C-alpha positions in Angstrom: -23.3 10.0 -9.5 -21.6 10.1 -6.2 -18.3 11.8 -5.6 -15.6 9.9 -3.7 -12.4 11.0 -2.3 -9.5 8.8 -1.5 -7.1 10.0 1.1 -4.7 7.5 2.5 -1.2 6.5 3.6 1.5 5.4 1.2 3.6 2.6 2.7 7.2 3.3 3.3 8.2 0.4 1.0 6.7 1.3 -2.3 8.5 0.3 -5.4 6.3 1.9 -8.0 8.6 4.7 -9.0 11.7 2.6 -8.9 13.5 5.6 -7.4 14.2 3.7 -4.2 16.8 1.7 -6.1 19.0 4.8 -6.5 18.6 6.0 -2.9 21.9 6.3 -1.1 22.6 4.0 1.8 21.2 0.8 0.4 17.5 1.5 1.3 16.3 -1.0 -1.3 18.5 -3.8 0.1 17.5 -2.9 3.6 13.8 -3.0 2.9 14.1 -6.2 0.8 15.5 -7.8 4.0 12.9 -6.2 6.3 10.1 -7.5 4.0 11.6 -10.9 3.9 11.8 -10.9 7.7 8.1 -10.0 8.2 7.9 -6.2 8.1 4.5 -6.5 6.4 2.1 -9.5 6.3 2.7 -9.6 2.5 6.4 -10.0 2.0 6.6 -8.0 -1.3 6.8 -4.5 -2.5 3.5 -2.7 -3.3 2.6 -2.1 -6.9 0.4 0.6 -8.4 -2.1 -2.1 -9.3 -2.6 -2.7 -5.5 -4.0 0.8 -5.0 -5.7 0.8 -8.4 -7.8 -2.2 -7.6 -9.1 -0.5 -4.4 -9.8 2.8 -6.3 -11.6 0.9 -9.0 -13.8 -1.0 -6.5 -14.7 2.3 -4.9 -15.4 4.0 -8.2 -17.6 1.1 -9.4 -19.6 1.4 -6.2 -18.6 -2.1 -5.0 -18.3 -1.0 -1.4 -21.6 0.8 -0.7 -21.6 0.2 3.0 -18.1 1.6 3.5 -19.1 5.3 3.5 -16.5 7.4 5.2 -14.2 4.4 5.8 -10.4 4.5 5.6 -9.2 1.6 3.5 -5.5 0.9 4.1 -3.6 -0.5 1.2 -0.4 -1.3 3.0 0.2 -5.0 2.7 -0.6 -5.5 6.4 2.0 -3.1 7.7 -0.6 -1.5 9.9 -1.7 -4.7 11.6 -0.5 -4.8 15.2 1.6 -7.8 16.0 3.3 -9.0 19.1 
């Protein structure tokens, strides 16, 4: 069996731990507005399932031609836009 390692970026607007709601300065409210205004191509908070689906696909061997590839799971935040 092959061994895979997943190293990647965690988007700044991740809701998974729910800790962002308690951050001082209204970070949650600010990022809600930024997401609604197009910060990411998908205007929603990331969920643990978003990353889990990619990890599961790699573990199952569904991406055999993606050896050494970086697979961003960032809702489109890394896509350059004008």
